[in-house]
N, C-alpha and C positions, 0 to 999 in steps of 0.2 A: 288237353293233357289231363292226367289224373295223378293224384298224390296218394301214396299208400303207406300206412303205418301199421306194423304188426304189434301184437301184444299177447300176453298169456303164457309166455315162456317161463321157465323156472327149473328148479331141481325136483325130481320125482324119483321114487324108488322103483326098482325093477318090478314090472307087472302093473304099475300104476297107470293113471290116466291124466291127460292134460287136454285143454281145449284152447287152441290158438285162434285169435281173431285178426282180421285185416280190415281196417277202416279205410274207406276210399272217399276222396273228395275231388271235385273238379267236374270233368265231363260225366255225362250220365252213366252211372254205374252199370246199368243193364246193357250198355253198348259194348261191353268187354267180356271176352273170355278170360277166366281167372285161373290161376294155378298156384301151387305151393312147391317150393324147391328147398333144398337144404345143402349145407356144406359142413362136413365133418372136419375136424382138425387135420391138416396136412393132406386133404383130399379135395378133388374138384367138386364143384356144385353139381347136384343131381336132381332130377325131377322126383317129385313125391306124388302129386295128384293134380288133376285139372278138372274144371267144370265149365259147361257151356253157359252162354248168356242167360238162358232161362232156368238153368239148374236141372234140366231134364236129362242131361248126359254127363257122366263122370268117367274118369279114367284114373288108374292107380299104378304106381310102380309095383313090380312083383314083391319087393321087399316089405311093403306095407299093406298089401292087399289083404283084406279080412280083418285088419286091425285099425286102420285109419278110415275116417269118413269125411269127405269134403262136402260142404254145403254153402249156400249163399242166401242172403235175404236182401233182395234188391230194394225193398222199401226202406231198409236201414242202411243201405250202402255198405254192407258188411259181408265178408266171407269168413268161413270158419273151417278149422281142421280139428276134428275130434280124434284124439290119439289114445287108443286103448292098448293094453298088454305091452307097454313100452319095454324096450330092451336097451342095454347099454349101446348097442350099435345105432340106436336112434339119436344118440347125442350129436348135436349139430346146431348151427345157426340156421333157423328156418326163415325163408324169404317168401313174401307175397309178391305175385306178379300179375300184370294185366296186359292183355293183347287185344289189338283192335280187330283182328280177323275173327269174324263170327262164324266159326266152323261148327258144323252139326256134331262132329266128334271133336272134343277139345284136344289140343295138341299137348304132348308132354315135352317136346323139344324147346330149348331156351330161345331159339330164333323166332318163335312165334309170339314172343312177349316183348312189349315195348317199354313198360314201366315197372319199376321194382321198388319195394320197400327196403329199409336198411337192416332188417332182420331182427329176430328175437331168439335168445339163447335157450335151448332145451338141453338139460343134462339129466341123464338117467343113471343112477347109481347101481352098481352090481351087488 
C-alpha cells in the first residue's frame, strides 16, 4: 500500500500560481503511476493530469493543458502540480492518486488508480 498526503493549497488571485505537493509513503514510490484529480463544489471529480512511473510521459485534461505542469521526484517520494494562470474555474479540492498499473502512457481515468489522498483546497478569486 501507499499513503498519500497533499499540501500547498490555498487562496490565490485570478492569474496567480500555486504548486501542490503529494508526499507518498509505503511501497516504493517509483512503482506507481501518479495523477491529480479535482472536485469542484457540486460537481463530480474530474481528472487533471497524470504522470508515468519514470516521469517521462505526462497527460493533461484539456481544461488545464498549457497552464498546469505535473512532475515527480522519485528520490523524494513526492509528486507536484505546478498551476499557473489560475482561473476561478480551477477552484476545487485537489486529490493526489496512485495506481499500480505501470502504463507507458499514464491513464486519466479514475479506475486506473488504487490509492487516494484526502485532498487540498484550492480557491481562485475572481
